[in-house]
C-alpha positions in Angstrom: 110.6 -47.9 5.0 107.4 -49.7 5.8 106.2 -51.5 8.9 107.3 -54.8 7.3 110.9 -53.5 7.3 110.7 -52.1 10.8 109.5 -54.7 13.3 109.5 -52.9 16.6 107.3 -50.5 18.5 109.8 -48.1 20.3 109.2 -47.2 23.9 111.2 -44.4 25.5 111.4 -45.3 29.1 111.3 -48.7 30.8 109.6 -48.0 34.1 106.3 -49.6 35.3 104.3 -47.9 32.5 106.7 -49.2 29.9 106.6 -52.7 31.5 102.8 -52.9 31.6 102.7 -51.7 28.0 105.3 -54.3 27.0 103.3 -57.1 28.7 100.2 -56.2 26.8 102.1 -55.7 23.5 103.5 -59.3 23.8 100.0 -60.6 24.1 99.2 -58.9 20.8 102.3 -60.4 19.2 103.9 -57.0 18.9 107.6 -56.6 19.4 108.9 -53.8 21.6 112.2 -52.0 21.7 112.7 -50.4 25.1 115.2 -47.5 25.4 116.2 -46.4 28.9 119.5 -45.3 30.4 118.9 -47.4 33.5 119.9 -51.0 32.9 117.9 -52.1 36.0 114.7 -50.6 34.7 111.6 -52.9 35.1 111.1 -53.4 31.3 114.7 -54.2 30.4 114.6 -57.9 30.9 111.2 -58.5 29.2 111.8 -56.3 26.1 112.3 -57.9 22.7 115.2 -55.5 22.4 116.7 -53.2 25.0 119.0 -50.2 24.5 120.8 -48.5 27.5 121.7 -45.0 26.4 120.9 -41.4 27.4 117.9 -39.8 25.8 120.1 -37.2 24.0 122.4 -39.8 22.5 121.3 -39.4 18.9 123.6 -42.1 17.6 121.8 -44.6 19.8 118.4 -43.1 19.0 119.2 -44.0 15.4 118.5 -47.6 16.3 114.9 -46.6 17.0 114.7 -44.6 13.8 116.0 -47.5 11.8 114.3 -50.5 13.5 111.0 -49.1 14.8 107.9 -48.2 12.8 106.5 -46.1 15.5 107.6 -44.8 18.9 106.0 -43.5 22.1 107.1 -42.5 25.6 106.1 -43.8 29.0 106.8 -40.5 30.8 106.9 -36.8 29.9 110.2 -35.7 31.4 112.2 -36.6 28.3 113.5 -33.6 26.3 111.0 -32.9 23.5 114.1 -32.5 21.3 114.6 -36.3 21.5 111.1 -36.7 20.0 111.8 -34.0 17.4 114.9 -36.0 16.3 113.0 -39.3 15.9 110.1 -37.5 14.1 112.4 -36.9 11.2 112.3 -40.7 10.5 109.2 -42.3 12.1 105.9 -41.5 13.6 106.1 -40.5 17.3 102.9 -40.5 19.4 102.3 -38.3 21.2 104.3 -35.7 19.3 107.2 -33.6 20.4 105.0 -30.5 20.4 102.6 -32.1 22.8 105.4 -33.2 25.1 106.9 -29.7 25.1 103.5 -28.4 26.4 102.7 -31.1 28.9 106.1 -31.3 30.5 106.0 -27.7 31.6 103.2 -26.5 33.9 103.4 -22.9 32.6 103.0 -23.9 29.0 100.3 -26.4 29.9 98.2 -23.9 31.9 98.6 -21.3 29.2 97.4 -23.8 26.6 94.3 -24.6 28.8 93.6 -20.9 29.4 94.0 -20.1 25.7 91.4 -22.7 24.8 88.9 -21.6 27.5 89.4 -24.7 29.5 88.7 -24.2 33.2 91.6 -24.2 35.6 92.2 -22.8 39.1 93.7 -19.3 39.5 97.5 -19.2 39.0 100.5 -16.9 38.7 104.0 -17.6 37.2 106.9 -16.8 39.4 110.5 -16.5 38.1 112.1 -14.2 40.8 111.7 -12.6 44.1 110.6 -9.4 42.2 107.6 -11.4 40.9 106.8 -12.3 44.5 106.8 -8.7 45.6 104.2 -7.9 42.9 101.9 -10.5 44.5 101.7 -8.9 48.0 98.1 -7.9 47.6 96.9 -11.0 45.8 94.2 -13.1 47.5 95.2 -16.5 46.3 95.8 -18.4 49.5 95.8 -21.1 50.6 97.9 -22.1 47.5 100.5 -24.5 46.2 103.8 -23.5 44.7 105.0 -25.9 42.1 108.1 -26.0 39.9 107.0 -25.7 36.3 109.2 -28.6 35.2 110.1 -32.1 36.5 107.1 -32.5 38.7 105.3 -35.8 39.3 104.1 -37.9 42.3 104.1 -34.9 44.6 107.7 -33.8 43.8 108.5 -30.1 43.3 105.5 -28.7 45.2 104.9 -27.2 48.6 101.8 -25.8 50.3 101.8 -22.0 50.8 99.3 -20.7 53.3 100.1 -17.0 53.2 102.1 -14.4 51.3 104.6 -14.3 54.1 105.6 -17.9 53.4 106.0 -17.5 49.6 109.5 -16.1 49.4 111.1 -18.8 51.6 109.1 -21.6 49.8 110.3 -20.3 46.4 113.9 -20.4 47.7 113.3 -23.9 49.1 112.3 -25.0 45.6 115.6 -23.7 44.2 114.4 -20.3 42.9 113.5 -21.9 39.6 110.4 -21.0 37.5 107.3 -21.9 39.5 103.6 -21.7 39.3 101.5 -20.5 42.3 98.1 -22.2 42.1 95.1 -21.5 44.3 94.0 -24.5 46.3 90.6 -25.8 45.2 87.9 -26.3 47.8 87.9 -29.9 46.9 85.0 -32.2 46.6 86.6 -35.0 44.5 89.6 -35.7 42.4 88.9 -37.7 39.3 90.7 -38.7 36.1 89.8 -40.0 32.6 92.0 -41.8 30.1 91.4 -42.0 26.4 92.9 -43.8 23.4 93.2 -41.3 20.7 93.5 -42.9 17.3 95.2 -41.6 14.1 91.8 -41.3 12.3 90.5 -38.9 15.0 88.5 -41.5 16.9 88.5 -41.3 20.7 87.8 -44.2 23.1 87.3 -43.2 26.7 87.8 -45.5 29.7 85.5 -45.2 32.7 86.1 -42.2 34.9 88.2 -43.0 38.0 87.7 -41.4 41.4 91.0 -40.9 43.1 92.3 -40.6 46.6 95.8 -39.2 47.3 98.0 -39.4 50.3 101.0 -37.0 50.5 100.3 -35.9 46.9 100.8 -39.5 45.6 97.9 -41.6 44.3 96.8 -44.1 47.0 93.5 -45.5 45.6 91.5 -45.3 42.4 87.9 -46.6 42.4 85.7 -47.1 39.3 83.1 -46.2 38.5 83.4 -42.7 40.0 80.3 -41.5 41.9 79.4 -38.5 39.7 76.1 -37.1 38.4 75.3 -37.0 34.7 76.0 -33.3 34.4 79.5 -33.5 35.8 80.3 -36.6 33.8 79.1 -34.9 30.6 81.3 -31.9 31.4 84.4 -34.0 32.0 83.9 -35.8 28.7 83.3 -32.5 26.7 86.4 -30.8 28.3 88.5 -33.9 27.5 87.3 -34.0 23.9 88.2 -30.3 23.6 91.7 -30.8 25.0 92.3 -33.8 22.7 91.1 -31.9 19.6 93.1 -28.8 20.3 96.3 -30.8 20.9 95.6 -32.9 17.8 96.4 -35.7 20.1 97.4 -39.2 19.0 98.2 -41.8 21.7 96.9 -42.5 25.2 96.2 -39.5 27.4 95.3 -39.1 31.0 93.5 -36.0 32.2 93.2 -35.2 35.9 90.3 -33.1 37.2 89.4 -31.3 40.4 85.7 -31.1 41.3 85.1 -28.3 43.8 82.5 -28.3 46.5 80.4 -25.8 44.5 80.5 -28.4 41.6 82.9 -26.6 39.3 85.0 -28.9 37.1 88.7 -27.8 36.8 91.5 -29.4 34.9 94.5 -30.2 37.1 97.0 -31.7 34.8 97.4 -33.5 31.5 99.5 -36.7 31.3 100.6 -37.5 27.7 100.8 -41.2 28.4 99.0 -44.0 30.2 98.1 -43.1 33.8 98.5 -44.7 37.2 94.7 -44.2 37.8 94.1 -46.4 34.8 95.8 -49.5 36.1 92.4 -50.9 37.3 91.6 -51.4 33.6 93.9 -54.4 33.3 91.4 -56.5 35.2 88.5 -54.2 35.3 87.9 -53.6 31.6 87.8 -55.8 28.6 90.2 -53.4 26.8 92.7 -51.9 29.2 94.5 -48.6 28.8 97.6 -50.5 27.7 95.6 -52.4 25.1 94.4 -49.0 23.9 98.0 -47.9 23.6 99.0 -50.9 21.7 96.0 -50.5 19.3 96.8 -46.8 18.7 100.5 -47.3 18.1 100.1 -50.4 15.9 97.4 -48.9 13.8 94.6 -51.3 14.9 91.0 -50.4 14.7 89.5 -48.6 17.7 88.1 -50.8 20.5 85.7 -49.7 23.2 86.8 -50.1 26.8 83.9 -51.6 28.8 83.9 -51.9 32.6 83.5 -55.5 33.5 83.0 -55.0 37.2 83.5 -52.2 39.7 87.2 -52.0 40.4 89.6 -50.6 43.0 93.3 -50.1 42.6 95.7 -49.4 45.5 99.4 -48.4 44.9 102.1 -50.2 46.8 104.8 -47.8 47.7 108.3 -48.5 49.0 107.2 -47.5 52.5 105.6 -50.9 53.1 109.0 -52.6 52.6 110.5 -50.7 55.5 109.7 -53.5 58.0 110.8 -56.3 55.6 109.2 -58.1 52.6 105.5 -57.5 52.5 103.2 -60.5 53.0 102.0 -60.9 49.4 101.0 -64.6 49.9 97.9 -63.3 51.6 96.5 -62.2 48.2 96.2 -65.8 47.0 93.3 -66.1 49.5 91.2 -63.6 47.4 90.0 -64.7 44.0 88.9 -61.2 43.2 92.4 -59.6 43.7 95.3 -59.3 41.4 98.9 -58.3 42.3 101.3 -56.5 40.0 104.9 -56.0 41.1 107.1 -53.9 38.9 110.4 -55.7 39.6 112.3 -52.7 40.9 115.4 -53.8 42.7 115.4 -51.3 45.4 112.6 -49.9 47.5 112.4 -46.4 49.0 109.9 -44.2 50.6 107.1 -43.0 48.2 108.5 -45.1 45.3 105.8 -47.0 43.3 106.7 -50.7 43.6 103.5 -52.3 42.4 99.7 -52.2 42.8 96.8 -54.4 43.7 93.4 -54.5 42.0 90.2 -55.8 43.3 87.0 -56.3 41.3 83.6 -57.1 42.6 79.9 -56.7 41.7 79.8 -54.1 44.5 82.2 -51.2 44.5 81.8 -50.9 48.3 82.8 -54.5 48.8 85.8 -54.0 46.4 87.0 -51.1 48.4 86.6 -53.0 51.7 88.5 -56.0 50.4 91.3 -53.9 48.8 91.9 -52.0 52.1 91.8 -55.3 54.0 94.4 -56.8 51.8 96.5 -53.6 51.9 96.5 -53.8 55.7 97.5 -57.5 55.8 100.4 -57.3 53.3 102.1 -54.6 55.4 102.8 -57.3 58.0 106.3 -58.7 57.6 106.5 -62.1 56.0 107.6 -64.9 58.4 
């Protein structure tokens, strides 16, 4: 069946990434079918068609197979078997094999090591016996992370010594974990790319990121990096994309150590929080890249229009009442995106603000000024 017979782009997941994709797709006159078990998900109301069903409900998935000409996912914690099922009927980007690798930290790290891509030192732990074998290992300070279902700081705990490791492993449920050496950190950065079916790659500007409690707080673009580091990030990213035979939008997170080593932290097989700046900051956003790739459009370059700063709005700032969003109207350089989530809770991403300016320093100052003001309860 051709694209003419199947009118939708399928999107597995209707969270904020699905919503922001949907909003861009509509501007391009593309129709989107959103599939998410949660009827209150942000993208449900705006979707051209919405299906509420579990991701392993193959009968419901047949609607995607029959009515969509291509399908993608907004997050990696869907069973790769769901994508395998859909791949029997339609193109799915990224593929089930890529999702299988990137949703598991063990498989992802082994892929990176196998392809001689630099990462921090790590060990896989499946049992207390594995921990006993690490009694003479000099890897601390470290972080113990579950190998699955980890995002936004979930499923990871700092470990400062071998003596703490056993109890932390138990605290994480005694499931398979990866113990990673902490990097003597200089900067955290990320890069996003639209990877087209013909092999063409379009990179967005590199973002410099600041995290609080393991959750992204701020992204600023352009990142302050020298040419050598920038070149290395691009070359490593190309290598990852090539070795994965990647099609879709990808986000790659990097650590830069104080001794100027570039290390890959994680691969996100989707659009990325640190790329939200591109909605206002670039002529072609990460979501436009995603629409282009999925719909088969020609590659388009993402040019930075002005230095940009993005700050996440977490549920924490709703704790004293509705934030004072009216203040943003006073700033012509600022944009507010709220995701329409019905309930707020601590550390939940509820929206973001973006500020653009000719001066990155000015953009940072304005963004932080706005962030401080909107935390005051509306009267």
